[in-house]
DSSP file (Angstrom, degrees, kcal/mol; ACC not computed):
  #  RESIDUE AA STRUCTURE BP1 BP2  ACC     N-H-->O    O-->H-N    N-H-->O    O-->H-N    TCO  KAPPA ALPHA  PHI   PSI    X-CA   Y-CA   Z-CA
    1    1 A M    >>        0   0    0      0, 0.0     4,-1.9     0, 0.0     3,-0.7   0.000 360.0 360.0 360.0 -37.5  108.9  164.5   67.0
    2    2 A I  H 3>  +     0   0    0      1,-0.3     4,-2.6     2,-0.2     3,-0.3   0.933 360.0  53.2 -53.7 -49.7  110.5  162.2   64.4
    3    3 A E  H 3> S+     0   0    0      1,-0.2     4,-1.9     2,-0.2    -1,-0.3   0.818 106.7  52.9 -55.4 -35.1  113.9  163.3   65.6
    4    4 A A  H <> S+     0   0    0     -3,-0.7     4,-2.5     2,-0.2    -1,-0.2   0.887 108.9  48.0 -65.4 -44.4  113.0  162.5   69.1
    5    5 A V  H  X S+     0   0    0     -4,-1.9     4,-3.0    -3,-0.3    -2,-0.2   0.880 110.7  51.3 -61.7 -42.0  112.0  159.0   68.1
    6    6 A V  H  X S+     0   0    0     -4,-2.6     4,-2.4     2,-0.2    -2,-0.2   0.920 111.7  47.7 -63.2 -38.9  115.2  158.5   66.1
    7    7 A A  H  X S+     0   0    0     -4,-1.9     4,-2.2    -5,-0.2     5,-0.2   0.952 111.4  51.5 -68.7 -45.4  117.3  159.7   69.2
    8    8 A R  H  X S+     0   0    0     -4,-2.5     4,-3.7     1,-0.2     5,-0.4   0.970 112.4  45.5 -53.2 -57.8  115.2  157.3   71.5
    9    9 A L  H  X S+     0   0    0     -4,-3.0     4,-3.0     1,-0.3     7,-0.2   0.913 111.6  51.4 -60.8 -40.7  115.9  154.3   69.2
   10   10 A R  H  < S+     0   0    0     -4,-2.4    -1,-0.3    -5,-0.2    -2,-0.2   0.852 119.1  38.4 -59.9 -37.6  119.6  155.2   68.9
   11   11 A D  H  < S+     0   0    0     -4,-2.2     3,-0.3    -3,-0.3    -2,-0.2   0.852 127.8  30.6 -77.8 -44.7  119.8  155.4   72.7
   12   12 A Q  H  < S+     0   0    0     -4,-3.7     2,-0.5    -5,-0.2    -3,-0.2   0.754 116.0  49.3 -94.6 -29.1  117.6  152.6   73.6
   13   13 A A    ><  +     0   0    0     -4,-3.0     3,-2.0    -5,-0.4    -1,-0.2  -0.607  58.8 165.6-118.8  73.6  117.8  149.9   70.8
   14   14 A T  T 3   +     0   0    0     -2,-0.5    -1,-0.2     1,-0.3    -4,-0.1   0.535  63.2  77.1 -70.1 -13.8  121.5  149.7   70.5
   15   15 A A  T 3  S+     0   0    0     -3,-0.1     2,-0.4    76,-0.1    -1,-0.3   0.729  76.4  92.7 -69.3 -19.3  121.2  146.4   68.4
   16   16 A L    <   -     0   0    0     -3,-2.0    23,-0.2    -7,-0.2     3,-0.1  -0.665  61.8-160.8 -80.5 129.4  120.2  148.5   65.4
   17   17 A R  S    S+     0   0    0     21,-2.1     2,-0.4    -2,-0.4    22,-0.2   0.743  78.2  25.1 -70.9 -32.7  123.1  149.5   63.2
   18   18 A R  E     +a   39   0A   0     20,-1.0    22,-2.7    18,-0.3     2,-0.4  -0.996  59.6 173.7-139.7 127.1  121.3  152.4   61.4
   19   19 A V  E     +a   40   0A   0     -2,-0.4    22,-0.2    20,-0.2    -9,-0.0  -0.969  23.0 143.8-130.5 123.9  118.4  154.5   62.7
   20   20 A Q  E     -a   41   0A   0     20,-2.0    22,-2.1    -2,-0.4     2,-0.1  -0.999  46.8-101.7-154.1 154.6  117.4  157.5   60.7
   21   21 A P  E     -a   42   0A   0      0, 0.0     2,-0.3     0, 0.0    22,-0.2  -0.458  42.5-179.3 -74.2 150.6  114.4  159.5   59.5
   22   22 A T        -     0   0    0     20,-2.7    22,-0.3    -2,-0.1     3,-0.1  -0.947  36.5-178.2-145.1 166.3  113.0  159.0   56.2
   23   23 A T  S    S+     0   0    0     -2,-0.3     2,-0.4    20,-0.1    -1,-0.1   0.332  80.0  67.3-132.6  -7.8  110.4  160.1   53.6
   24   24 A D     >  +     0   0    0      1,-0.2     4,-1.7     2,-0.1     3,-0.3  -0.650  47.9 162.4-122.7  74.2  111.2  157.7   50.8
   25   25 A L  H  > S+     0   0    0     -2,-0.4     4,-2.8     1,-0.2     5,-0.2   0.877  74.1  59.8 -56.4 -41.6  110.4  154.2   51.8
   26   26 A A  H  > S+     0   0    0      1,-0.2     4,-3.0     2,-0.2    -1,-0.2   0.927 107.2  46.9 -61.8 -40.6  110.3  152.9   48.2
   27   27 A A  H  > S+     0   0    0     -3,-0.3     4,-3.1     2,-0.2     5,-0.2   0.909 110.5  51.1 -63.5 -38.8  113.9  153.9   47.7
   28   28 A I  H  X S+     0   0    0     -4,-1.7     4,-1.9     2,-0.2     5,-0.4   0.933 115.2  43.0 -67.3 -46.4  115.1  152.4   50.9
   29   29 A I  H  < S+     0   0    0     -4,-2.8    -2,-0.2     2,-0.2    -1,-0.2   0.942 115.7  48.4 -55.5 -52.2  113.4  149.1   50.1
   30   30 A K  H  < S+     0   0    0     -4,-3.0    -2,-0.2    -5,-0.2    -1,-0.2   0.925 113.1  47.0 -64.0 -47.7  114.6  149.1   46.5
   31   31 A Q  H  < S-     0   0    0     -4,-3.1    -1,-0.2    -5,-0.2    -2,-0.2   0.926  84.3-167.5 -60.3 -46.9  118.3  150.0   47.4
   32   32 A G     <  -     0   0    0     -4,-1.9     2,-1.2    -5,-0.2    -3,-0.1   0.984   6.1-156.5  57.9  71.1  118.5  147.4   50.1
   33   33 A D    >   -     0   0    0     -5,-0.4     3,-0.9     1,-0.2    -1,-0.2  -0.657  14.0-179.2 -78.6  99.2  121.7  148.3   51.9
   34   34 A R  G >   +     0   0    0     -2,-1.2     3,-0.7     1,-0.2    -1,-0.2   0.605  68.4  76.0 -76.3  -6.7  122.8  145.0   53.6
   35   35 A T  G 3  S+     0   0    0      1,-0.3    -1,-0.2   -18,-0.0    -2,-0.0   0.640  96.7  46.5 -85.6 -11.9  125.9  146.5   55.2
   36   36 A M  G <  S+     0   0    0     -3,-0.9   -18,-0.3   -18,-0.0    -1,-0.3  -0.252  89.7 176.1-124.2  46.0  123.9  148.3   58.0
   37   37 A L    <   +     0   0    0     -3,-0.7    36,-0.1   -20,-0.1     2,-0.1  -0.755  55.2  44.3-100.9 148.1  121.4  145.6   59.3
   38   38 A P  S    S+     0   0    0      0, 0.0   -21,-2.1     0, 0.0   -20,-1.0   0.554  85.5 171.5 -74.8 151.7  119.5  145.5   61.3
   39   39 A C  E     -aB  18  72A   0     33,-1.9    33,-2.1   -23,-0.2     2,-0.4  -0.834  26.1-155.0-129.6 158.9  118.1  149.0   60.5
   40   40 A A  E     -aB  19  71A   0    -22,-2.7   -20,-2.0    -2,-0.3     2,-0.4  -0.999   4.1-167.8-136.0 135.0  115.2  151.3   61.4
   41   41 A H  E     -aB  20  70A   0     29,-2.2    29,-2.6    -2,-0.4     2,-0.4  -0.982  15.5-155.6-117.5 123.2  113.7  154.2   59.2
   42   42 A V  E     +aB  21  69A   0    -22,-2.1   -20,-2.7    -2,-0.4     2,-0.3  -0.846  19.0 167.6-106.2 140.0  111.4  156.4   61.1
   43   43 A Y  E     - B   0  68A   0     25,-1.9    25,-2.3    -2,-0.4     2,-0.5  -0.975  39.6-106.4-147.7 157.8  108.6  158.5   59.3
   44   44 A L  E     + B   0  67A   0    -22,-0.3    23,-0.2    -2,-0.3     3,-0.1  -0.759  32.4 178.3 -85.2 124.5  105.5  160.6   60.0
   45   45 A A  E     -     0   0A   0     21,-2.2     2,-0.3    -2,-0.5    22,-0.2   0.872  54.7 -41.0 -92.5 -51.7  102.4  158.6   59.0
   46   46 A S  E     - B   0  66A   0     20,-2.0    20,-2.6     2,-0.0     2,-0.4  -0.997  37.6-133.1-168.0 159.4   99.6  160.9   59.9
   47   47 A D  E     - B   0  65A   0     -2,-0.3     2,-0.5    18,-0.2    18,-0.2  -0.999  17.1-168.0-127.1 136.1   98.0  163.5   62.3
   48   48 A Q  E     - B   0  64A   0     16,-2.4    16,-2.9    -2,-0.4     2,-0.4  -0.946   9.9-157.0-121.7 113.5   94.4  163.3   63.4
   49   49 A A  E     - B   0  63A   0     -2,-0.5    14,-0.2    14,-0.2     3,-0.1  -0.764   6.8-140.0-102.3 139.1   93.0  166.3   65.2
   50   50 A A        -     0   0    0     12,-2.5     3,-0.1    -2,-0.4    -1,-0.0  -0.281  42.2 -81.0 -77.0 167.0   89.9  166.3   67.5
   51   51 A P        -     0   0    0      0, 0.0    11,-0.4     0, 0.0    -1,-0.2  -0.251  60.5 -76.0 -68.4 163.1   87.5  169.1   67.4
   52   52 A N        -     0   0    0      1,-0.1     9,-0.2     9,-0.1     7,-0.1  -0.350  37.5-158.6 -53.6 137.1   88.1  172.5   69.2
   53   53 A R        +     0   0    0      7,-1.6     2,-0.3    -3,-0.1    -1,-0.1   0.521  65.6  84.1 -98.8  -8.4   87.5  172.0   72.9
   54   54 A L        -     0   0    0      6,-0.2     6,-0.1     4,-0.1    -2,-0.1  -0.692  64.9-150.7-102.4 151.2   86.9  175.6   73.5
   55   55 A A  S    S+     0   0    0     -2,-0.3     2,-0.2     4,-0.1     4,-0.1  -0.064  78.4  69.4-102.8  26.0   83.8  177.7   73.1
   56   56 A T  S    S-     0   0    0      2,-0.4    -2,-0.1     0, 0.0     0, 0.0  -0.646 104.4 -84.0-130.4-175.9   85.8  181.0   72.3
   57   57 A A  S    S+     0   0    0     -2,-0.2     2,-0.1    84,-0.1    -3,-0.0   0.608 103.0  91.5 -72.5 -12.7   87.9  182.2   69.5
   58   58 A A  S    S-     0   0    0     83,-0.1    -2,-0.4     2,-0.0     2,-0.4  -0.390  71.8-137.8 -74.5 160.4   90.9  180.4   71.0
   59   59 A V  E     + C   0 140A   0     81,-2.7    81,-2.5    -2,-0.1     2,-0.3  -0.971  23.5 175.0-128.3 140.6   91.6  176.9   69.8
   60   60 A S  E     + C   0 139A   0     -2,-0.4    -7,-1.6    79,-0.2     2,-0.5  -0.920  14.5 168.7-139.7 111.0   92.6  173.8   71.8
   61   61 A Q  E     - C   0 138A   0     77,-2.6    77,-2.8    -2,-0.3     2,-0.6  -0.958  31.5-135.8-126.2 138.4   92.8  170.4   69.9
   62   62 A K  E     - C   0 137A   0     -2,-0.5   -12,-2.5   -11,-0.4     2,-0.5  -0.793  25.8-160.8 -87.0 125.5   94.1  167.1   70.8
   63   63 A V  E     -BC  49 136A   0     73,-3.3    73,-1.8    -2,-0.6     2,-0.7  -0.928   9.0-148.6-116.6 129.5   96.0  165.8   68.0
   64   64 A T  E     -BC  48 135A   0    -16,-2.9   -16,-2.4    -2,-0.5     2,-0.6  -0.794  17.6-162.2 -86.8 109.4   96.8  162.1   67.5
   65   65 A R  E     -BC  47 134A   0     69,-2.9    69,-1.9    -2,-0.7     2,-0.5  -0.885   4.2-165.0-104.2 128.2  100.1  161.7   65.8
   66   66 A R  E     +BC  46 133A   0    -20,-2.6   -21,-2.2    -2,-0.6   -20,-2.0  -0.875  11.2 173.8-105.6 134.7  101.0  158.3   64.1
   67   67 A F  E     -BC  44 132A   0     65,-1.8    65,-3.4    -2,-0.5     2,-0.3  -0.906  14.7-144.6-134.3 166.3  104.4  157.7   63.1
   68   68 A A  E     -BC  43 131A   0    -25,-2.3   -25,-1.9    -2,-0.3     2,-0.5  -0.883   6.8-149.3-132.0 157.5  106.0  154.4   61.8
   69   69 A V  E     -BC  42 130A   0     61,-2.1    61,-2.6    -2,-0.3     2,-0.6  -0.972  11.7-154.2-133.3 114.0  109.3  152.5   61.9
   70   70 A L  E     -BC  41 129A   0    -29,-2.6   -29,-2.2    -2,-0.5     2,-0.4  -0.825  16.8-157.5 -91.4 119.9  110.2  150.5   59.0
   71   71 A L  E     -BC  40 128A   0     57,-3.9    57,-2.2    -2,-0.6     2,-0.4  -0.826   8.7-169.0-107.3 140.8  112.6  147.6   60.1
   72   72 A G  E     +BC  39 127A   0    -33,-2.1   -33,-1.9    -2,-0.4     2,-0.4  -0.985  11.1 167.4-127.2 127.5  115.0  145.8   57.9
   73   73 A V  E     - C   0 126A   0     53,-2.3    53,-3.1    -2,-0.4     2,-0.1  -0.990  43.4 -91.7-135.6 153.3  116.9  142.5   58.8
   74   74 A A  E     - C   0 125A   0     -2,-0.4     2,-0.9    51,-0.2    51,-0.2  -0.382  27.0-151.8 -66.3 134.9  118.9  140.1   56.8
   75   75 A A        +     0   0    0     49,-3.3     2,-0.7    -2,-0.1     3,-0.2  -0.645  24.7 179.0-103.0  77.4  116.8  137.3   55.5
   76   76 A T        -     0   0    0     -2,-0.9     3,-0.1     1,-0.2    -2,-0.0  -0.716  67.1 -30.2 -87.9 111.9  119.6  134.6   55.3
   77   77 A G  S    S+     0   0    0     -2,-0.7     2,-0.2     1,-0.2    -1,-0.2   0.583  98.4 139.1  62.1  17.3  118.5  131.3   54.2
   78   78 A A        -     0   0    0     -3,-0.2    -1,-0.2     5,-0.1     2,-0.1  -0.635  55.0-118.5 -90.4 144.5  114.9  131.8   55.6
   79   79 A D      > -     0   0    0     -2,-0.2     5,-1.1     1,-0.1    -1,-0.1  -0.441  40.1 -98.6 -80.3 172.2  111.8  130.6   53.7
   80   80 A R  T   5S+     0   0    0      3,-0.1    -1,-0.1    -2,-0.1    -2,-0.0   0.537 106.1  30.9 -70.2 -13.3  109.4  133.5   52.9
   81   81 A E  T  >5S+     0   0    0      3,-0.1     4,-1.8     4,-0.0     5,-0.2   0.665 122.4  12.6-118.4 -90.2  107.1  132.8   55.8
   82   82 A A  H  >5S+     0   0    0      1,-0.2     4,-2.2     2,-0.2     5,-0.2   0.891 126.1  52.4 -64.6 -46.5  107.9  131.4   59.4
   83   83 A G  H  >5S+     0   0    0      1,-0.2     4,-1.6     2,-0.2    -1,-0.2   0.907 109.9  47.0 -57.3 -47.6  111.6  131.7   59.0
   84   84 A V  H  ><S+     0   0    0     -5,-1.1     4,-0.9     2,-0.2    -1,-0.2   0.878 110.5  51.8 -63.7 -41.9  111.5  135.3   58.0
   85   85 A I  H >X S+     0   0    0     -4,-1.8     4,-2.3     1,-0.2     3,-0.6   0.899 107.6  52.8 -66.6 -38.8  109.2  136.2   60.8
   86   86 A D  H 3< S+     0   0    0     -4,-2.2    -1,-0.2     1,-0.2    -2,-0.2   0.825 109.4  50.6 -66.4 -28.4  111.5  134.5   63.4
   87   87 A Q  H 3< S+     0   0    0     -4,-1.6     4,-0.3    -5,-0.2    -1,-0.2   0.663 111.1  48.2 -78.0 -17.0  114.4  136.5   62.1
   88   88 A L  H XX S+     0   0    0     -4,-0.9     4,-2.1    -3,-0.6     3,-0.9   0.815  94.4  78.1 -85.3 -39.8  112.4  139.7   62.4
   89   89 A E  H 3X S+     0   0    0     -4,-2.3     4,-2.6     1,-0.2     5,-0.2   0.746  88.7  50.7 -47.8 -39.6  111.2  139.1   66.0
   90   90 A P  H 3> S+     0   0    0      0, 0.0     4,-1.6     0, 0.0    -1,-0.2   0.897 114.7  46.0 -71.7 -40.3  114.2  140.0   68.1
   91   91 A T  H <> S+     0   0    0     -3,-0.9     4,-1.9    -4,-0.3    -2,-0.2   0.934 114.0  49.7 -69.5 -46.9  114.5  143.5   66.1
   92   92 A V  H  X S+     0   0    0     -4,-2.1     4,-2.9     1,-0.2     5,-0.2   0.926 109.8  49.9 -51.4 -53.4  110.7  144.0   66.6
   93   93 A A  H  X S+     0   0    0     -4,-2.6     4,-2.1    -5,-0.2    -1,-0.2   0.886 109.6  51.3 -60.3 -40.2  110.9  143.3   70.4
   94   94 A V  H  X S+     0   0    0     -4,-1.6     4,-1.8     2,-0.2    -1,-0.2   0.931 113.4  45.4 -65.3 -46.1  113.9  145.8   70.9
   95   95 A V  H  X S+     0   0    0     -4,-1.9     4,-1.7     2,-0.2     5,-0.2   0.947 112.7  49.5 -60.7 -53.9  111.9  148.6   69.0
   96   96 A R  H  X S+     0   0    0     -4,-2.9     4,-2.0     1,-0.2    -2,-0.2   0.861 110.2  51.4 -59.5 -37.9  108.7  147.9   71.0
   97   97 A A  H  < S+     0   0    0     -4,-2.1    -1,-0.2    -5,-0.2    -2,-0.2   0.889 112.1  47.5 -60.5 -40.9  110.6  147.9   74.3
   98   98 A A  H  < S+     0   0    0     -4,-1.8    -2,-0.2    -5,-0.2    -1,-0.2   0.821 124.3  27.0 -73.2 -30.9  112.2  151.3   73.4
   99   99 A L  H >< S+     0   0    0     -4,-1.7     3,-1.9    -5,-0.1     2,-0.4   0.839  90.2  94.2-109.3 -38.4  109.0  153.0   72.3
  100  100 A V  T 3< S+     0   0    0     -4,-2.0    12,-0.2     1,-0.3     3,-0.1  -0.405 104.5   6.6 -59.7 112.0  105.9  151.5   74.0
  101  101 A G  T 3  S+     0   0    0     10,-2.3     2,-0.3    -2,-0.4    -1,-0.3   0.271  98.5 125.9 100.2 -14.3  105.1  153.6   77.0
  102  102 A W    <   -     0   0    0     -3,-1.9     9,-2.9     8,-0.1    -1,-0.4  -0.629  52.8-142.9 -84.1 139.8  107.7  156.2   76.3
  103  103 A V        -     0   0    0     -2,-0.3    31,-0.0     7,-0.3    -3,-0.0  -0.903  14.1-137.0-100.8 117.5  106.5  159.9   76.1
  104  104 A P    >   -     0   0    0      0, 0.0     3,-1.6     0, 0.0   -99,-0.0  -0.337  30.4-104.8 -63.5 156.5  108.3  162.0   73.5
  105  105 A P  T 3  S+     0   0    0      0, 0.0    -2,-0.0     0, 0.0     0, 0.0   0.835 118.5  39.6 -57.3 -35.2  109.2  165.4   74.8
  106  106 A E  T 3  S+     0   0    0   -105,-0.0     2,-0.3    30,-0.0    -3,-0.0   0.279  99.8 102.1-101.4  15.7  106.6  167.4   73.0
  107  107 A A    <   -     0   0    0     -3,-1.6    29,-0.3     1,-0.1    -4,-0.0  -0.687  57.2-154.6 -99.8 155.8  103.8  164.7   73.6
  108  108 A A  S    S+     0   0    0     27,-3.2    28,-0.2    -2,-0.3    -1,-0.1   0.721  81.7  35.9 -94.3 -29.6  100.9  164.6   76.1
  109  109 A Q  S    S-     0   0    0     26,-1.4    26,-0.5    -7,-0.1    -1,-0.1  -0.900  89.6 -96.0-126.8 158.4  100.6  160.8   76.2
  110  110 A P        -     0   0    0      0, 0.0    -7,-0.3     0, 0.0    -8,-0.1  -0.231  48.1 -95.9 -60.6 152.3  102.9  157.8   76.0
  111  111 A C        -     0   0    0     -9,-2.9   -10,-2.3   -12,-0.4     2,-0.4  -0.439  42.3-166.9 -66.3 143.4  103.5  156.0   72.6
  112  112 A T  E     -D  133   0A   0     21,-2.4    21,-2.3   -12,-0.2     2,-0.4  -0.949  25.3-108.7-123.5 153.0  101.3  153.0   72.0
  113  113 A L  E     +D  132   0A   0     -2,-0.4    19,-0.3    19,-0.2     3,-0.1  -0.702  30.5 179.0 -76.8 127.6  101.6  150.3   69.4
  114  114 A V  E     -     0   0A   0     17,-3.1     2,-0.3    -2,-0.4    18,-0.2   0.813  60.5 -39.7 -95.0 -42.5   99.0  150.5   66.7
  115  115 A R  E     -D  131   0A   0     16,-1.3    16,-3.7     2,-0.0    -1,-0.4  -0.969  42.6-142.8-175.1 164.6  100.0  147.6   64.5
  116  116 A G  E     +D  130   0A   0     -2,-0.3     2,-0.3    14,-0.3    14,-0.2  -0.968  23.1 179.8-132.3 148.4  102.9  145.8   63.0
  117  117 A A  E     -D  129   0A   0     12,-1.7    12,-2.4    -2,-0.4     2,-0.1  -0.960  30.4-115.7-155.9 130.6  102.9  144.2   59.5
  118  118 A F  E     -D  128   0A   0     -2,-0.3    10,-0.2    10,-0.2     3,-0.1  -0.446  27.1-175.5 -63.7 147.0  105.2  142.3   57.2
  119  119 A V  E     -     0   0A   0      8,-2.7     2,-0.3     1,-0.3     9,-0.2   0.784  44.0 -76.1-105.7 -70.5  106.1  144.2   54.1
  120  120 A D  E     -D  127   0A   0      7,-1.1     7,-2.9     2,-0.1     2,-0.5  -0.965  32.4 -98.7-177.6 171.9  108.2  142.0   51.9
  121  121 A V  E     +D  126   0A   0     -2,-0.3     2,-0.4     5,-0.2     5,-0.2  -0.989  44.9 173.0-113.0 125.9  111.7  140.4   51.3
  122  122 A V  E >   -D  125   0A   0      3,-2.1     3,-2.0    -2,-0.5    -2,-0.1  -0.999  62.7 -11.4-135.9 131.8  113.6  142.4   48.8
  123  123 A V  T 3  S-     0   0    0     -2,-0.4    -1,-0.1     1,-0.3     3,-0.1   0.901 130.7 -50.3  44.8  49.0  117.2  141.9   47.8
  124  124 A G  T 3  S+     0   0    0      1,-0.2   -49,-3.3   -50,-0.1     2,-0.5   0.602 114.9 116.6  74.4   7.1  117.8  139.5   50.8
  125  125 A I  E <   -CD  74 122A   0     -3,-2.0    -3,-2.1   -51,-0.2     2,-0.5  -0.927  57.1-145.3-116.7 132.1  116.3  141.9   53.4
  126  126 A A  E     -CD  73 121A   0    -53,-3.1   -53,-2.3    -2,-0.5     2,-0.4  -0.808  20.6-160.2 -85.5 122.9  113.1  141.3   55.4
  127  127 A W  E     +CD  72 120A   0     -7,-2.9    -8,-2.7    -2,-0.5    -7,-1.1  -0.953  13.5 174.9-117.4 138.4  111.1  144.5   55.9
  128  128 A W  E     -CD  71 118A   0    -57,-2.2   -57,-3.9    -2,-0.4     2,-0.4  -0.967  16.1-147.8-132.8 139.6  108.6  145.0   58.6
  129  129 A V  E     -CD  70 117A   0    -12,-2.4   -12,-1.7    -2,-0.3     2,-0.5  -0.966   6.7-165.5-118.6 131.0  106.7  148.0   59.6
  130  130 A E  E     -CD  69 116A   0    -61,-2.6   -61,-2.1    -2,-0.4     2,-0.4  -0.934   8.3-153.1-113.7 127.5  105.5  149.1   63.0
  131  131 A G  E     +CD  68 115A   0    -16,-3.7   -17,-3.1    -2,-0.5   -16,-1.3  -0.837  16.1 179.7 -97.2 133.8  102.8  151.9   63.6
  132  132 A Y  E     -CD  67 113A   0    -65,-3.4   -65,-1.8    -2,-0.4     2,-0.3  -0.892   8.1-159.1-130.9 156.8  102.8  153.8   66.8
  133  133 A A  E     +CD  66 112A   0    -21,-2.3   -21,-2.4    -2,-0.3     2,-0.3  -0.982  16.8 158.3-134.9 152.3  100.6  156.7   68.1
  134  134 A T  E     -C   65   0A   0    -69,-1.9   -69,-2.9    -2,-0.3     2,-0.3  -0.907  25.7-127.3-152.5-175.4  100.9  159.3   70.6
  135  135 A S  E     +C   64   0A   0    -26,-0.5   -27,-3.2    -2,-0.3   -26,-1.4  -0.930  19.7 173.0-139.4 157.1   99.2  162.8   71.2
  136  136 A F  E     -C   63   0A   0    -73,-1.8   -73,-3.3    -2,-0.3     2,-0.5  -0.915  33.2-106.1-147.3 170.0   99.8  166.5   71.9
  137  137 A Y  E     -C   62   0A   0     -2,-0.3     2,-0.6   -75,-0.2   -75,-0.2  -0.892  17.3-149.1-107.5 131.9   97.8  169.5   72.1
  138  138 A Q  E     -C   61   0A   0    -77,-2.8   -77,-2.6    -2,-0.5     2,-0.4  -0.855  22.3-171.0-100.1 124.0   97.5  172.3   69.5
  139  139 A W  E     +C   60   0A   0     -2,-0.6     2,-0.3   -79,-0.2   -79,-0.2  -0.854  14.5 169.5-117.8 142.5   96.8  175.7   70.9
  140  140 A S  E      C   59   0A   0    -81,-2.5   -81,-2.7    -2,-0.4    -2,-0.0  -0.978 360.0 360.0-145.8 137.3   96.0  179.0   69.4
  141  141 A V              0   0    0     -2,-0.3   -83,-0.1   -83,-0.2   -84,-0.1   0.350 360.0 360.0-124.5 360.0   94.8  182.1   71.1
C-alpha cells in the first residue's frame, strides 16, 4: 500500500520535488537534503485488526492501516513558530488534497486524515508529519 501512496502523491502532488517510501526517519531528518524540497517520505505506521467476524474456522478481519507522510520544506528566514507553519501550509494542503477521500487499490475504505503535527526545524528544513488511515479485510479460509 505504501507504494500506491507514493505513486498517488507523485501523480497528484506535483509541487513535491521528492516523494519516496522510507523506514529511517531519523536519518532523513538528520541528513537534511535541501536540494529536493519540498519533499514527502511515506512510511507504514501501524495495523490494527478487529476481531474475527466469522464463527467458523475461516477468518475475516477488518484491518485499519495507518500510514504517515513526513513533509519537509525550506525554513528560510522564518521564526520557529508562526512563520514556519505558514511555510508548511501549502505543502500540507497539497498532500491532503491528494490523499483525503482517495481509496488505495487494495483498500476497502477511503483514506482519512488522523492527525498532523509539527516535528522540528533541523538544518534549515521544517518537518511536519501527517497521519492517515484506511482499511482492508484480511481473509483466510
